[in-house]
Each structure stands twice: as C-alpha cells, then as structure tokens.
C-alpha positions as CSV (number, residue, x, y, z in Angstrom):
1,M,-19.3,0.1,-19.4
2,P,-18.1,-1.1,-16.0
3,G,-19.5,2.0,-14.3
4,D,-22.7,0.7,-15.2
5,E,-22.6,-2.3,-13.2
6,R,-24.4,-2.9,-9.5
7,G,-22.7,-2.7,-6.6
8,P,-23.4,-5.5,-3.7
9,G,-26.6,-6.7,-3.3
10,G,-28.0,-5.1,-6.7
11,T,-27.4,-2.0,-4.9
12,E,-26.6,1.3,-7.0
13,P,-23.3,1.8,-8.4
14,L,-20.5,2.0,-6.2
15,E,-17.5,4.6,-6.1
16,A,-14.5,5.4,-4.4
17,I,-11.7,7.6,-3.5
18,L,-7.7,6.3,-3.7
19,L,-5.6,8.3,-2.2
20,V,-2.2,8.2,-4.1
21,G,-0.6,11.5,-3.8
22,G,2.4,11.0,-0.8
23,R,5.9,11.1,-2.1
24,G,6.9,7.5,-0.3
25,T,9.8,9.6,1.4
26,R,10.1,6.6,4.0
27,L,10.8,4.3,1.3
28,R,13.4,6.4,-0.4
29,P,15.5,5.2,-2.4
30,L,12.5,2.9,-4.2
31,T,10.5,6.3,-4.8
32,V,12.8,8.4,-5.8
33,S,11.8,7.5,-9.5
34,L,8.4,5.7,-8.7
35,P,5.5,6.8,-6.3
36,K,4.5,4.4,-3.6
37,P,1.5,3.1,-4.9
38,L,3.4,1.9,-8.1
39,L,6.4,0.0,-6.6
40,P,6.6,-3.7,-7.1
41,T,4.7,-5.6,-4.9
42,A,4.3,-9.4,-5.2
43,G,4.8,-9.2,-9.1
44,V,2.2,-6.2,-9.6
45,P,1.8,-2.5,-8.7
46,F,1.1,-2.4,-4.6
47,L,-1.7,-0.6,-6.2
48,A,-3.1,-3.2,-8.2
49,H,-4.1,-5.0,-4.9
50,Q,-5.9,-2.6,-4.0
51,L,-7.7,-1.8,-7.5
52,A,-8.3,-5.5,-7.9
53,R,-10.0,-5.9,-4.5
54,A,-12.3,-3.2,-4.6
55,A,-13.4,-4.4,-7.8
56,S,-14.3,-7.6,-6.3
57,C,-16.0,-6.0,-3.3
58,G,-18.4,-4.0,-6.0
59,V,-16.7,-1.3,-6.4
60,T,-17.1,-0.2,-10.1
61,R,-15.5,3.6,-10.5
62,V,-12.3,4.3,-8.8
63,V,-10.8,8.1,-8.5
64,L,-7.4,8.5,-7.9
65,A,-6.2,11.4,-6.2
66,T,-2.7,11.9,-7.4
67,S,0.3,14.6,-6.9
68,Y,3.4,13.0,-6.8
69,R,4.7,11.9,-10.4
70,S,1.2,12.0,-11.2
71,Q,1.2,11.0,-15.1
72,M,2.8,7.9,-14.3
73,F,-0.7,6.5,-12.8
74,A,-2.7,6.8,-16.2
75,E,0.6,5.0,-17.9
76,C,0.5,2.3,-15.3
77,F,-3.7,1.8,-15.7
78,G,-5.2,3.6,-18.6
79,D,-9.3,3.3,-17.8
80,G,-9.0,0.8,-15.6
81,S,-11.0,-1.4,-18.3
82,G,-8.1,-4.4,-17.5
83,L,-9.4,-4.4,-13.6
84,G,-13.3,-4.6,-14.3
85,L,-13.1,-0.7,-13.0
86,E,-13.4,2.3,-14.9
87,I,-10.7,4.9,-13.5
88,D,-10.8,9.2,-13.6
89,Y,-7.8,10.6,-12.3
90,V,-7.3,14.1,-10.4
91,H,-4.1,15.9,-9.9
92,E,-3.1,18.2,-6.6
93,E,-0.7,20.9,-8.0
94,E,0.2,21.3,-4.7
95,P,-0.5,18.5,-1.7
96,L,-3.7,18.9,0.3
97,G,-3.8,16.7,3.4
98,T,-6.0,14.0,3.3
99,G,-9.2,15.4,3.8
100,G,-8.3,17.9,1.4
101,G,-7.1,15.4,-1.5
102,I,-10.7,13.5,-0.5
103,R,-12.7,17.0,-1.5
104,N,-10.4,17.5,-4.6
105,A,-11.2,14.6,-6.1
106,A,-15.1,14.6,-5.2
107,S,-15.1,17.2,-8.6
108,R,-15.1,13.5,-10.2
109,L,-17.8,11.8,-8.2
110,R,-21.4,10.8,-9.8
111,S,-22.8,10.0,-6.7
112,G,-25.7,11.4,-4.9
113,P,-25.9,12.8,-1.8
114,D,-26.5,9.9,0.0
115,D,-24.9,7.6,-1.9
116,P,-21.5,5.8,0.3
117,V,-18.3,6.4,-1.3
118,V,-15.1,4.1,-0.5
119,V,-12.6,6.0,0.7
120,L,-8.8,4.3,0.3
121,N,-5.9,5.7,1.4
122,G,-2.7,4.1,-1.3
123,D,-0.9,2.4,1.4
124,I,-2.4,-0.1,3.2
125,L,-3.1,-3.8,2.5
126,S,-5.9,-4.9,4.2
127,G,-8.0,-8.0,4.0
128,H,-11.7,-6.8,6.3
129,D,-14.9,-7.3,4.9
130,L,-15.4,-4.0,2.9
131,A,-18.9,-5.2,2.5
132,A,-19.7,-5.3,6.3
133,Q,-18.2,-2.2,6.6
134,L,-21.0,-0.6,4.2
135,D,-24.1,-2.6,5.6
136,M,-23.1,-0.9,8.8
137,H,-22.8,2.5,7.3
138,R,-25.9,2.3,5.9
139,K,-28.4,0.8,8.1
140,A,-27.0,3.5,10.5
141,D,-27.2,6.4,7.8
142,A,-23.9,7.3,9.1
143,A,-22.1,10.6,7.6
144,V,-18.7,8.6,8.1
145,T,-17.9,4.5,8.9
146,L,-14.5,3.7,10.0
147,H,-12.7,0.4,9.4
148,L,-11.1,0.0,12.9
149,V,-8.6,-2.7,13.9
150,E,-7.2,-3.5,17.0
151,V,-3.3,-3.2,17.8
152,A,-0.4,-3.6,20.8
153,D,0.9,-0.6,20.1
154,P,-2.0,2.4,19.7
155,A,0.0,5.3,20.6
156,R,1.2,5.2,17.2
157,F,-2.1,5.1,15.5
158,G,-5.1,7.5,15.3
159,C,-7.0,6.1,18.5
160,V,-10.6,5.7,17.7
161,P,-13.1,5.2,21.3
162,A,-16.7,4.0,20.2
163,D,-19.5,3.0,22.2
164,D,-21.1,-0.1,22.5
165,A,-23.6,0.8,19.6
166,G,-20.3,1.4,17.0
167,R,-20.7,5.2,17.5
168,V,-17.4,6.8,17.6
169,T,-17.1,9.3,20.2
170,A,-13.7,11.3,19.5
171,F,-10.5,10.6,17.2
172,L,-7.5,10.9,18.9
173,E,-4.7,10.9,16.5
174,K,-1.7,9.7,18.0
175,T,-2.1,10.4,21.1
176,P,0.6,9.2,24.1
177,H,-1.9,8.2,26.7
178,P,-4.5,6.1,24.0
179,V,-7.9,5.5,25.7
180,T,-8.7,2.0,23.4
181,N,-6.9,-0.6,21.5
182,R,-8.6,0.1,18.5
183,I,-7.0,2.7,15.5
184,N,-8.0,3.9,12.4
185,A,-7.3,1.8,9.7
186,G,-7.2,4.0,6.8
187,C,-10.5,2.7,4.8
188,Y,-13.6,4.8,5.1
189,V,-17.5,5.2,3.8
190,Y,-18.1,8.5,3.5
191,A,-21.7,10.0,2.5
192,R,-21.3,11.7,-0.4
193,R,-23.0,15.0,1.4
194,A,-20.3,14.7,4.7
195,I,-17.1,14.7,1.7
196,D,-19.1,18.1,0.2
197,Q,-18.6,19.6,3.8
198,I,-14.7,19.2,4.0
199,P,-13.6,22.5,3.1
200,R,-12.5,23.1,-0.8
201,G,-8.9,24.3,-2.1
202,R,-7.0,24.2,1.1
203,V,-5.2,21.1,3.4
204,V,-7.5,19.5,5.4
205,S,-6.5,16.4,7.9
206,V,-9.7,14.2,8.0
207,E,-7.9,13.0,11.4
208,R,-7.2,16.0,12.8
209,E,-10.2,18.8,11.7
210,T,-13.0,16.4,9.4
211,F,-13.3,13.8,12.1
212,P,-13.3,15.5,15.4
213,G,-16.0,18.4,13.4
214,L,-18.5,15.8,12.5
215,I,-18.2,14.3,15.7
216,E,-18.5,17.7,17.5
217,S,-21.5,18.8,15.5
218,G,-23.6,15.5,16.6
219,Q,-23.4,13.5,13.1
220,T,-22.8,10.2,13.0
221,V,-19.7,8.3,13.0
222,M,-19.7,4.9,13.1
223,G,-16.6,2.5,13.8
224,Y,-16.4,-1.3,12.1
225,V,-14.3,-3.1,13.7
226,D,-12.7,-6.1,12.0
227,N,-9.2,-7.5,12.7
228,A,-8.4,-9.3,9.4
229,Y,-5.1,-8.9,8.0
230,W,-3.8,-5.2,8.1
231,L,-0.3,-3.6,7.2
232,D,1.0,0.0,6.7
233,V,3.3,-0.7,3.8
234,G,4.9,3.2,4.3
235,T,8.7,1.7,5.5
236,P,11.3,-0.7,3.7
237,E,10.7,-3.2,6.1
238,A,6.9,-3.5,6.1
239,F,7.1,-2.9,2.5
240,V,8.8,-6.0,1.8
241,R,6.8,-7.8,4.4
242,G,3.4,-7.1,2.5
243,S,4.8,-8.2,-0.6
244,C,6.0,-11.4,0.8
245,D,2.6,-12.0,2.7
246,L,0.9,-11.6,-0.8
247,V,3.0,-14.2,-2.5
248,L,2.9,-16.9,0.9
249,G,-1.1,-16.5,0.7
250,R,-1.4,-14.9,3.8
251,L,-3.5,-12.5,2.1
252,A,-5.1,-13.4,-0.8
253,S,-5.0,-10.9,-3.7
254,P,-6.9,-11.8,-7.6
255,A,-3.9,-9.2,-8.6
256,V,-1.1,-11.2,-7.8
257,P,0.4,-13.3,-10.8
258,G,0.4,-16.9,-9.8
259,P,-0.4,-19.5,-7.1
260,P,0.8,-18.9,-3.4
261,G,3.9,-20.2,-2.7
262,Q,7.5,-19.4,-1.6
263,A,8.4,-17.4,-4.5
264,L,6.7,-15.7,-7.2
265,V,9.0,-16.0,-9.8
266,L,8.0,-13.7,-12.8
267,P,8.1,-14.4,-16.8
268,G,11.9,-13.9,-18.2
269,A,13.5,-14.5,-14.7
270,R,16.1,-16.6,-14.1
271,V,16.6,-19.0,-11.3
272,D,19.8,-21.5,-11.0
273,A,18.4,-24.8,-10.2
274,S,20.8,-24.6,-7.3
275,A,20.0,-21.5,-6.0
276,S,17.3,-21.2,-2.7
277,V,14.4,-18.6,-3.3
278,T,11.6,-18.8,0.0
279,G,10.2,-17.0,2.0
280,G,7.9,-15.4,-0.5
281,T,10.2,-13.5,-2.3
282,A,9.1,-12.0,-5.4
283,V,11.5,-12.5,-8.5
284,G,11.2,-10.0,-11.6
285,A,10.7,-10.0,-15.1
286,G,14.4,-10.6,-16.4
287,A,15.9,-10.6,-12.9
288,S,18.8,-13.7,-12.1
289,V,19.5,-15.7,-8.7
290,G,22.7,-17.3,-9.5
291,P,24.4,-20.9,-8.4
292,A,24.2,-21.6,-4.8
293,A,22.5,-18.0,-3.8
294,A,20.0,-17.9,-1.5
295,V,17.4,-15.2,-1.7
296,S,14.6,-15.2,1.5
297,G,11.7,-12.8,2.1
298,S,12.9,-10.5,-0.6
299,V,11.8,-7.9,-3.2
300,L,13.6,-8.5,-6.7
301,F,12.2,-5.7,-9.0
302,D,13.1,-6.8,-13.0
303,G,16.1,-6.9,-14.1
304,A,18.1,-7.4,-10.5
305,T,21.0,-9.5,-10.6
306,V,22.2,-11.9,-7.2
307,A,25.3,-13.5,-8.5
308,A,26.4,-16.9,-7.4
309,G,26.7,-17.8,-3.7
310,A,25.3,-14.2,-2.4
311,Q,22.9,-14.2,0.4
312,V,19.6,-11.6,0.6
313,S,16.8,-11.7,3.1
314,G,14.5,-9.4,4.5
315,S,15.8,-6.6,1.2
316,V,14.6,-5.1,-1.7
317,L,16.6,-4.9,-4.9
318,G,15.4,-2.1,-7.2
319,R,15.4,-2.2,-11.3
320,E,18.5,-3.6,-12.6
321,A,20.4,-3.7,-9.3
322,R,23.0,-6.2,-8.4
323,V,24.5,-8.1,-5.8
324,D,27.7,-9.7,-6.4
325,S,28.9,-13.2,-5.3
326,G,29.9,-13.8,-2.1
327,A,28.1,-10.4,-0.9
328,V,25.5,-10.1,1.8
329,L,22.8,-8.5,2.5
330,D,19.9,-7.9,5.7
331,G,17.6,-5.7,5.9
332,A,19.0,-3.9,3.7
333,V,17.5,-1.6,0.4
334,I,19.5,-0.7,-3.2
335,G,17.8,1.6,-5.5
336,D,17.4,0.9,-9.2
337,G,20.9,0.6,-11.4
338,A,23.2,0.5,-7.8
339,S,25.8,-2.4,-7.2
340,V,27.2,-3.8,-4.4
341,A,30.4,-6.3,-5.1
342,A,31.3,-8.8,-3.5
343,G,32.7,-8.6,0.2
344,N,30.2,-6.0,1.5
345,E,28.0,-6.9,4.0
346,L,24.9,-4.8,4.5
347,R,22.4,-5.3,7.7
348,G,19.8,-3.3,9.8
349,G,18.3,-0.9,7.1
350,L,20.8,0.1,5.4
351,R,20.1,1.8,2.0
352,V,22.2,2.9,-1.1
353,W,20.9,5.0,-3.5
354,P,20.5,4.2,-7.3
355,G,23.4,4.5,-9.4
356,V,26.0,3.8,-6.4
357,R,28.5,1.1,-6.9
358,L,30.1,-0.2,-3.6
359,G,33.7,-1.6,-4.5
360,P,34.6,-4.6,-2.9
361,V,34.6,-5.1,0.7
362,S,33.5,-1.4,1.4
363,I,30.9,-1.8,4.1
364,R,30.8,-4.5,6.8
365,F,29.2,-5.4,9.6
366,S,31.5,-7.8,10.8
367,T,35.1,-8.2,11.1
368,D,35.6,-11.6,8.8
369,A,35.9,-10.1,5.4
370,S,36.9,-13.5,4.0
C-alpha cells in the first residue's frame, strides 16, 4: 500500500492536507464548470503538479479538503495510486476558511499528536525544499513551521517577521505598512497536536486567528525562508504564467507529460507546420492551430481551435473554444465553447463567457478593422 511507504530519511509515513475548496472566482469564466485546482496546466490538472511533487518529497498520504464541485476531484484522481499516493477526500458543506478546512480534514488523518502534517494550498506553485522545511520543524519541535518567501511588495500578502533563529514573532495579514518583505507562502508543517487545537465546525482563518493565537500563547512557530520558484496562480495572468513556466522547465514537475520546450502539444492535437507555437504554450488534446497562426505564452484547453492567421498571446482558450482567422487575442480569457470571429481584437484581460459567440469585428482596441 502507498500509505505504508516511509517518508524522507526513513521516518514515519508522512501525511498531507491539500486545501482545494475555493470557488476560484478570480479565474472565471474558466472555473464556472471546473474547480480551479483541476484547470489544465501544462497538460494536466493543476493539482497533479502539487500531488506529484508532494509524493517526490516523501508524502505518502493526502487528504483533499474539498467544497466546490467536490465530486470532480475523486473522478480525476481516484485513490491516488496512479501518483504513488493514497488519497482520501473530505467535503465541506459550507466553506470553513483555511483553519476550519484543515480542522475538518484532520478527521481523516492517521498521524499521532507529535507527527508532522504538511498542509498545502491548492493554488500555489512552489519549488521550495519541503524536506528542509520538515527538518527545521522537527529540530525546533515546532507547533507550526511556515514556508516564507521574500517579495518586492509584501503589503499584498501576509507579512511574517521572525527573529534571528527563525522563530516567528508576529503574523500581520495584508498590512499596509509591512515590517519585513517576508510573506506567508502557503505551505505549512503542523504538529498534529496543533491542528487539533483549531476549533471544530466553524469558519477559522489560520492567518487571522490560528497563527497569531499560537504565537500569543507562547508556542513555537518557525519560519523557513526559501526563495525558490513560487507563484500564486489565482488570476488568469498568473495561471498562464505558471503553465508556461512548467512547460519551459523554469519549474520542474514530474507531472508534465513531456520534456521542457517552447510548446507542449498533447496527443491528438494538430499544429500546422507553418504555425508558430512558442513561449511555453500548452496545446490540449484535440486542439488545433491552423496555418500561419501565431500562439505564444498561452494555454489551449482540449478541443480549442486557433484558425489560420489568428494571433494569440498570453491568453487562455477554454474547452472547444474557437478563434477565427485574423482575430487577435492578447491577455484574454475565452470560456468553454465560446467563439471569436474574424476582425475581433481582445486585449487587457477581457473575458468571454462560455458559449458566447462574438460576431465579426464586434470588439476592437484599435481603429484598424481590416
């Protein structure tokens, strides 16, 4: 059984909780019919990258904390054996927040009170050294050890100051006047006993309640600083960048179904010899890119079509979406089954909802409609 495997260095089996209950509203219309963690990313569901990497770091068993369209996760991953994991599923009838979700998922854990439990957020791509984070946690006998990264604009995130030994002294959630550029990167190692302290059956925020409470009570909260690749993929722009970085090999993932390169073309996709497909573009199964079309730094879901001469950059095309000859997309999001006729020019984050059909020359960002 996968759950009987040993963790890093021959230690006890290692469990993880993966928080995947969010509705992904910032990624609409892509998440109208599909949870954010299941969006096709570099050829596979986004969550496959996190699960594969967790397995490679010694995790043997994962509990998925689901809410929105929860049945789709089990349909996608089953018991986890295909990834070398054992996967269990917990459903939240009503969203319980980050802390409440962790506490709810803990009902399926097998770990003892002092055992480490990895907690991952379902919208983060990270290349940090999880084994080193676990090592810090064990040596400090910490209640929680947070992965921290240094960013240029910490005001947009949870700000986490720590002393010279790495012990966290405060947790300042999205403060306008940050005292450090180190932020919460969304991967935690808990002692199981600390998870059991989270109130059961109500909304709890780890950022606003759990972490500050642990610090105030004198329990040890450590900060593991690692500035390897890290990205929150919660917006369309970041989602596209994450997929392209995986295809290009800027972040290695065992789940990418092909070698690093300018493009990932899945089986059954058709790319004309005269087309240009670059910048880490992923072309889904059954998708097609026509003659003289140019696609760069984009994500084409299964069955999407880019017709002859169309130009697509930094964009996402949903399942069975179509971009006709001569249309231009730059930073656009096209929902499942939508179509963009010739002469349209969509830029700057414009989103087309599923099934919508834009007629010829319906939307332009320039005056030249030829």
